[in-house]
N, C-alpha and C positions, 0 to 999 in steps of 0.2 A: 507315605503318601499313595492312596489308591490311585490307579491309572485307569484311564478310559479305554475299553476294547469292546466291540460290538461282537457278542458272544452268540452262539447257538441258542434259538429259541425254538420251542416245540409248540405246535398248534393240534390239539386233538379234539375230535368229537366227544362231548361230554360222557356219553355212554361207553366209550371206549378208553378213557384216561386210566392209564396205569403210571403210577408216579415212578420214576428213576431218581433217585436222589443224588445229591453231588457226591464226590468223592470224600469229602469232609464228615459225610453222615456214615461212612462203610467202617463198620466196627467202632463207632464213637462211643464214649462212656456216657456223655450228656448231650442231649439236643433239645434246643428251644424251637418252639413252634408258635409264630404270632398269627392266630386268625383274626378276621374282622369280624367281632362279636360285640361290638360297642353299644348296639342299640338294642332294645327290647322289640325286635322285628324279624320277621322272617326273611328268607333270601327273595329278591336280590339285594336287599338292604344290608343284611349281613351273609357271609359266606355259607354254602349250603353244606349239609353234613356229609351228603355223598362225596363231593370233592374233597372234604377235610378227611374223611375217613380213607380214600384213596392214598392221600398223603401219609397219612399215619401209618397205613398198612406197608407202603413202600419204604418208610424209614425203619419199621419194625423188622422188615425182611433184610435191610442192609445192616441194621445193628440189633441182633436178637434180644441182648442183654442190656441196652442202653436205657438210660432214664430219659423219657420223653417228657417234657415240661410244656405245657400249652398256656401261654401267657398272654394275658390281655387286660386293659383298662377300660371301663366304659365310660359313655358319654352322656349318661342319664341318671336319674334317681334310683333306677332299678339295679339291683345287684348282679354282678357277673355270674354267680351261682344260679339266681333266677333265669337269667338269660339263657345259660348253658343248658338247664333243666327244660326249659319251655322247647329250646331247638333240638333237643335229643342229643347232646354232645356226650352225656355220662355214658351212654349205651356203647360208645366207640371206644372207651378206654380200657385198656387191659391194665394188669397189676404193676406194670412197670411205667404207666402215664399217671399225670397228674395235672389238674387245673389251678393256676396260680393267679391271683389279682395282683396286676402290675402296681397298683397303689399300696399294696401292703408290703412290698418288697424292700430289703435294704438297697441305698441308692449310692452311685458313684458318680464323678463328674467326667465326661467324655470330651476331649479337647476338639475343638473345631479345626479340622485339617484343611479346611478351604483356604486358598491363597488371600481370598477376599471374604470373611465372614459378613453376613448380612446383619445380624443383630446380636448373635450369642457367640461369644468367644468360647465358650465351653456349654455342655448341656446336661442336666442330671438325668439319669434313667437307671433302671435296675442294674445292680453289679452282675448280677447274673448273666446277663449278656456277655461279659468278658470271661466267664467261668464254664462255658460250655464249649464242646468242639465244633457245634454246627448250628447255623441259625436260619430258618426258613420263615419267609413271609407268606401268608395264605389269604389272599384278598377277595373281596368282592370287586366288582367294576362299575364305576358310578359316575354320572356327571351331574354336578349341581351348578349354581351360579352364587357367585360372591362378589359384590359390587358391580353387578352387571356384566361380568365376566365368566365364562365358563371355567369349572375347577373339575378336573378329572381326578377320581381317587381310585387308584390301584395299589399296586404292592408297595411303593414308597409312602405314600400317604397313609396308609395302613398302619406305618409305624407311630403315628401320632398316638395311639393307645398305649405306647410304653411310658410317655413322660408323665411324671406324677401331677396331678390335679391339683394338690395342695401347692405346689410350686409355680405351676403355670396358669391357674384359674385367673379369671378377671371379674366380670360382673357376676357370673353364675359359678356356683362351686361344682356343677356338674360337669362342666366343660374346661377346656384348654385355651381360653381367650388369649392368652399371651402369645400363643403360636399362631395367632391370626394378624398380629401386628408386627411390621407395616402391612404384610400381605400373606395369605399362605403359600402362594408360588415363591415368594421370596424366602419365608422361613423354612421352605422344604430344602432349599440349597443347605441351610445349617443342619437340617436333619440329616440329609444325606452324609454330610462331611464330619458328623459325630458319630452317628451309630449305623446310618444307612449301609456305608462301606463295609461294615463287619460280616452283613449277611452272605451267605453262601448260595440261597437258592430263593426263588421268588415262584408263587403259583398265583394266577389270577383267574377265578372262576367268572369265566363270559359264558356260562349257560344262559344267565339273563342279563342285560345291561339295565341299570336302573337310572332313570332320567328324572331329575326334579326340576319344575320350573323356577324354583327359586333356591334359597339356601339350605332349605331343611333337608338332611340327608336321609329322613324315613318317611318322606310323602312324595310321592311321583307315580311313574309309569314304567313297568317292566316291559322290556324288548327283547325278545327271543334271539339268541346267538347260536347256542348250542355248542359253545366251544370251551376248552381250557387251555390257558397260555402260560407255558412255564420254562424255567431255565435257571441259570446260574447267577445272571446279573439283573439287578431291579430295574435298571434303566432299560435295558434292551427288551426285557419282559413287558414292561408298560410301554415301550414305544409299539412293539408289535400288538399287544390288546388294543391299542389305539387304532392301529390300521385294520385289525379284524372287527373292531366294533363301528367303524365308520366314523372316527372322532379325530381332531386335528391332534397333532404331537403336541403336547403342552409346551409352553414356554420353558418351564422350570426344567424340563428334561433336556432340552437343548443347552439351557444356561449352564447346567452342571456338567454336561458332556463337555462344553467348551473350557470350564474351569479344569477338567481333569486333563484335557489336551495340553493346555498351557502349563499345567503343573509337570507334566511328563516332558515338556520340551526345555524346562528350566535345568 
């Protein structure tokens, strides 16, 4: 069972960002990077190539021989390959790096380690998550609205793209509507306790914050922040990203933290 600990988080000006990976990345054989590239849109809807390049460079320096796997599942009819090509991802990859579509990978059941699962006693996600030495979430920083309530998307929400649409779709085959019921903040608790706790690192691209007036995660306003927020704990990084970005700490972060504290006390 994971335990809650407020870990060190770094905040750096975007142009000065040099990524220092977690210990798990040092001399690793295989590293998984989950970038926010789910929509056919440029930053800040998706992660910027400058921030992603810095992350990949830091990982390559830590593990010169590692196989680095960039894994994403899209949220539209546009393919991952098309989105990656439009955004310039392929120019960043060396011979030991490859892009993988999460929807095409073999799956595994991950048990929900929460003491109080919300909806899913287990969740299906790529088996690859359990076959690598290090996992890093590299996200954009966004605020949308669902059911008239603000939703912050950062390193934890970024993990939605790892779940297979064939299993979690609802009305649209292009999205994961099942993960919106009963609500995204509640399901994010299940996401954390199934696969989120596996991640050793988180990077939030806060160069620009994306703010939507509604639920649409690809239509809205870009607000300059000029920062990159990063560390080893998803909750701590997302909490600090909200502070830097002038956003209230989401209820789902506090709910997960309380569950972790309660579990540690038992």
